[in-house]
C-alpha positions in Angstrom: 0.0 0.0 0.0 2.7 2.4 0.9 4.7 1.4 -2.1 1.7 2.2 -4.4 1.2 5.6 -2.7 4.9 6.4 -3.0 4.9 5.5 -6.7 1.9 7.7 -7.4 3.6 10.6 -5.6 6.7 10.2 -7.7 4.7 10.1 -10.9 2.9 13.3 -10.0 6.2 15.0 -9.1 7.8 13.8 -12.4 4.8 15.2 -14.4 5.1 18.5 -12.6 8.8 18.7 -13.4 8.1 18.0 -17.1 5.5 20.7 -17.2 7.8 23.2 -15.5 10.6 22.4 -17.9 8.5 22.9 -21.0 7.3 26.3 -19.7 10.9 27.5 -19.3 12.0 26.7 -22.8 12.5 29.8 -25.0 10.1 30.1 -28.0 12.8 31.1 -30.4 12.0 30.7 -34.1 13.9 28.1 -36.0 17.4 29.1 -37.1 16.5 29.3 -40.8 13.5 31.5 -40.2 15.6 33.9 -38.1 18.2 34.4 -40.8 15.6 34.8 -43.6 13.8 37.4 -41.6 17.0 39.4 -41.0 17.9 39.2 -44.7 14.5 40.4 -45.7 14.7 43.3 -43.2 18.2 44.2 -44.5 17.1 44.0 -48.1 14.1 46.2 -47.3 16.3 48.7 -45.6 18.7 48.7 -48.6 15.9 49.1 -51.1 14.5 52.0 -49.0 17.9 53.7 -49.0 18.3 53.1 -52.8 15.0 54.6 -53.4 15.9 57.6 -51.3 19.2 58.0 -53.2 17.4 57.7 -56.5 14.9 60.3 -55.4 17.7 62.6 -54.2 19.6 62.2 -57.5 16.4 62.9 -59.5 15.7 66.0 -57.4 19.3 67.2 -57.9 19.1 66.5 -61.7 15.8 68.4 -61.8 17.2 71.3 -59.7 20.3 71.3 -62.1 18.0 71.4 -65.1 16.0 74.2 -63.7 19.1 76.1 -62.8 20.5 75.6 -66.3 17.2 76.8 -67.9 17.1 79.8 -65.5 20.7 80.7 -66.5 19.8 80.4 -70.2 16.7 82.5 -69.7 18.8 85.1 -67.8 21.4 85.2 -70.6 18.6 85.5 -73.2 17.0 88.3 -71.2 20.3 90.1 -70.9 20.9 89.9 -74.7 17.4 91.1 -75.3 17.8 94.0 -72.9 21.1 95.0 -74.5 19.8 94.8 -78.0 16.6 96.6 -77.0 18.3 99.2 -74.8 17.6 102.7 -76.0 14.9 101.6 -78.4 11.8 101.3 -76.2 10.7 104.9 -77.0 10.3 106.4 -80.4 13.6 107.9 -81.6 13.1 111.5 -82.5 16.2 113.7 -81.8 15.6 117.4 -81.9 18.2 119.1 -84.2 18.7 122.8 -84.0 21.5 124.2 -86.2 22.2 126.9 -83.6 23.2 124.2 -81.1 26.2 123.1 -83.2 29.7 124.5 -83.4 32.2 124.8 -86.3 35.1 122.9 -84.8 35.1 119.2 -83.9 37.4 119.0 -81.0 35.9 116.3 -78.8 39.2 114.8 -77.3 38.1 111.2 -78.1 37.5 112.0 -81.7 39.2 115.2 -82.8 38.8 116.0 -86.5 41.4 118.5 -87.6 41.2 119.1 -91.4 44.2 117.7 -93.2 44.7 114.8 -90.8 44.8 111.2 -91.9 44.4 108.3 -89.5 45.9 105.0 -90.8 44.7 101.6 -89.4 45.9 98.1 -90.3 45.0 94.7 -89.3 43.5 91.3 -90.1 39.9 90.4 -90.8 38.1 87.2 -91.8 38.5 88.3 -95.4 42.2 89.1 -95.3 44.7 91.9 -94.6 43.0 95.3 -94.3 44.2 98.9 -94.5 41.9 101.8 -93.5 42.7 105.4 -94.1 40.5 108.1 -92.6 41.1 111.6 -94.0 39.6 114.7 -92.6 38.9 116.9 -95.6 38.5 120.7 -95.8 35.0 120.1 -97.3 31.7 120.7 -95.6 28.2 119.7 -96.3 24.9 121.0 -95.0 22.5 118.4 -93.6 19.3 119.3 -91.8 20.5 122.9 -91.7 23.7 121.8 -89.9 27.2 122.4 -91.4 29.0 119.1 -91.2 32.6 118.1 -91.8 33.3 115.7 -94.6 35.6 112.7 -93.7 36.8 110.4 -96.4 37.1 106.8 -95.3 38.9 104.3 -97.7 39.3 100.6 -97.1 41.8 98.2 -98.9 41.7 94.5 -98.7 44.8 92.6 -99.7 45.9 95.8 -101.5 42.7 96.3 -103.5 40.3 99.2 -102.8 36.9 97.7 -101.7 35.1 100.7 -100.2 35.2 104.5 -100.2 32.8 106.5 -98.0 32.3 110.2 -97.3 31.0 110.6 -93.8 29.3 113.7 -92.4 30.0 114.7 -88.8 29.2 117.8 -86.6 29.7 118.6 -83.0 27.1 120.3 -80.7 27.8 122.7 -77.9 27.9 119.8 -75.3 30.7 118.1 -77.2 28.6 115.3 -78.7 29.7 114.3 -82.2 26.7 113.7 -84.4 26.7 111.4 -87.4 24.5 112.8 -90.2 25.0 110.2 -92.9 27.3 109.0 -95.6 27.9 108.6 -99.3 29.1 105.1 -99.6 30.5 103.1 -102.6 31.7 99.5 -102.7 34.2 98.4 -105.3 35.2 95.2 -107.2 38.0 95.3 -109.7 38.1 99.0 -109.6 34.4 99.4 -110.4 31.6 100.6 -108.2 29.2 97.7 -107.6 27.0 99.1 -104.8 26.0 102.3 -103.0 23.6 100.5 -100.7 25.2 101.8 -97.5 24.4 105.5 -98.4 21.9 107.5 -96.3 21.3 111.1 -95.3 19.7 112.4 -92.2 16.4 114.2 -92.9 15.8 112.2 -96.1 13.5 109.2 -96.4 13.0 108.9 -92.7 16.7 108.8 -91.8 17.8 110.5 -88.6 21.2 111.4 -87.2 22.8 109.7 -84.2 25.7 110.3 -81.8 29.0 108.8 -82.6 30.8 109.9 -79.5 29.4 111.6 -76.4 30.9 114.8 -75.1 30.8 113.5 -71.5 30.6 109.7 -71.8 29.6 107.8 -68.7 29.7 104.0 -68.2 26.3 102.6 -69.0 25.4 105.2 -71.6 23.5 103.6 -74.5 22.7 105.6 -77.6 21.9 105.4 -81.3 24.6 106.3 -83.8 22.4 106.4 -86.8 18.8 105.6 -87.8 17.1 104.5 -91.0 14.7 101.8 -90.2 15.8 98.5 -91.6 19.0 100.0 -93.1 21.1 101.9 -90.5 20.4 101.1 -86.9 23.8 101.1 -85.2 23.9 101.3 -81.4 26.6 102.0 -78.9 27.2 101.5 -75.2 30.0 103.0 -73.0 31.7 100.1 -71.2 34.7 101.7 -69.6 36.7 104.9 -69.2 39.9 103.3 -67.7 41.2 100.9 -70.4 44.9 100.4 -71.1 45.6 100.0 -74.8 48.8 99.3 -76.8 48.8 99.6 -80.6 51.7 100.2 -83.1 51.1 104.0 -82.8 51.7 103.9 -79.0 50.5 102.9 -75.5 47.7 104.7 -73.8 45.9 104.8 -70.4 42.4 105.7 -69.3 40.9 105.0 -72.7 37.2 105.0 -73.6 35.9 101.6 -74.5 32.5 101.2 -76.3 30.5 98.3 -77.6 28.7 98.7 -80.9 26.1 96.5 -82.5 23.0 96.6 -84.6 19.7 94.7 -84.2 19.9 94.1 -88.0 22.8 91.7 -87.3 22.0 89.8 -84.1 24.9 88.2 -82.3 27.6 90.5 -83.8 29.4 93.0 -81.6 32.4 95.2 -81.9 34.5 97.0 -79.3 36.2 100.3 -80.0 38.9 102.1 -78.0 39.5 105.8 -77.9 42.4 107.8 -76.3 41.8 111.4 -75.2 43.7 113.8 -77.4 44.3 111.2 -80.1 41.1 109.5 -81.3 40.2 105.9 -82.1 43.1 103.5 -81.4 41.6 100.1 -81.9 38.6 98.3 -83.4 38.0 94.6 -82.8 35.2 92.1 -83.3 34.0 90.9 -79.9 31.2 88.5 -81.0 30.1 86.8 -84.2 33.4 86.7 -86.0 37.0 87.9 -85.8 39.0 90.9 -86.9 41.2 93.6 -85.4 42.3 97.0 -86.8 45.0 99.1 -85.0 46.2 102.7 -85.4 49.6 102.6 -87.0 50.1 106.2 -88.1 48.7 109.7 -87.9 49.6 112.0 -90.8 49.0 115.8 -91.2 49.1 117.9 -94.3 
């Protein structure tokens, strides 16, 4: 009897121990499942980071494209502002003959009769020589007495152009350009006079070649005949240093010249006070450079 009771007690205790042991065992997932879950979590994290990187790169590319387009728009606007500067209002200069003087002595473009300015250089078409002679002749245009200046151009030794320009200076020192009688040559024969125009005739109006008191930022018309003669100029600097065969000069006037009739083409010209124009060079839309080599007087 005692043995049976003792056996029953031992069985009960053994069962309790088994139950207790099973409750203490950790419910860890199988080893394979743990590794797969970690891999999946890692891959998900990598994919998330990759997507973030791709989104960041796309944003950067978009921002770069926007910045590029913005810069292009700004450059276009600047070109349009430059080409359109001074042309927003109707051009209608008031010309009063009493406002003009007899002598052209603007220090940046003195025109003493009997003086010849000689320029030489290279252009896209070849070697060029340009002689600008201040004649003793005058011509009345719009009631103003102008000085006649003969301008001849040779290319590789052959005369290709001869122009008689008409200039006058007002009391403020501005040198006005009243027109020109122009002839183009081929083989010694006149082949065109298309560049000719005269202020007051056919809608043509005079413009300012050089201002009496130029200031950086000044923009002005040099001539005007709609569709034919629309040269513009802007003062870029008053402190340029220039060296040409004729000499070296400081504090020179630098201008930019262009015409809306030839978009994308610009020239820079340099003038020395007391001497005149020293240098002319193509800045955009081609190549070419003419330098002052000699000044002759009669």
